N, C-alpha and C positions, 0 to 999 in steps of 0.2 A: 543514568542520564536520560532525560526526557527526549522523546522523538523530535520535538521542536528545537531543542538545543543541537541535536545531531544535524538537522537540516540547516540550521544557521551556520554550523561549523563547515559543512560541505560547501555551502554557497560562498563563505568567506575564503575557503581554500581555492575554489574555482576562480573567483574574481582576482585573487592574488596572482594567479598564473596567467591572467589575460595580458596580451601585449599592450604596450603604451601607444597612444595615438601619436602619429608623426606630426611634427610642427610644419605648418604651411608657411613658406617663405614668400614675402611680398616684395615686389620690385616696382619702381616708378621711373619715368623719364621726365627730367626737368625741362619743360618747354616754356618760353615766354608766354604769359597769359594776356598781355596788353598788346593790341594791334599797334604796329609801328615801332615796336621795341627795337632798339639798336642791337646789332649782333655783338657777341662777345668779342673783346679785342684779340687780335692775332698775336701769336708769338712773334718776336722780332725776326726770326729766321723764315717764317712762313710766307710773308708778303701777300697773303690772300686769305679770304675767308669764304665760307660757304653757308648760305642761309637756306634752310629747307622749309618750305611752306606747304600747307594743305596736303597732309599725308592721306593717301587712299589705301585702304586695306581690302584685300580680297575676302570674300565671305568666309572661306575656310579658316582664315587667320584671325578673324574678329572674335576672339575668345579670350577670357581673362587668363586661362591656363597657357603657359609657355609651350611652344611647339619645337620639335626637332625632327630631323629627317635622317633615317638610317639608310635608306636607299632612294633611288630617283623617284619612285612611285608610291612611297609609303611615308605618311606623316604620323608622328606620335605626339602625345601630349604628356607633359610632366604632371603628376598628380598633386605634388606639394610645392610647386613653384608657379606663382601667378603674378600677373600685372595687377596693380591696384585698380587701374582703369583699363578696360579692353582697348587695344590699339586703334580701333575705328572711332573711338571717342576723343582722341587727342585733338 
């Protein structure tokens, strides 16, 4: 066997053992895009609705990656769970 064939075989074996790349999951929030859009109708039992306007996002949270908190003073970001658009752009 030629040395070039041996190296090709070694590279093929090493690449076959490499881990697969995880899938990035994307999420979105459906917000009305037209100003003055009527709110969604309420359920008959609810008797009220809530319209949220002009969301403001603190700088630490204005990132496409989703965040979570394990303790009161520590924020973590998910590596493979992201918003399609960062929250500050809504």
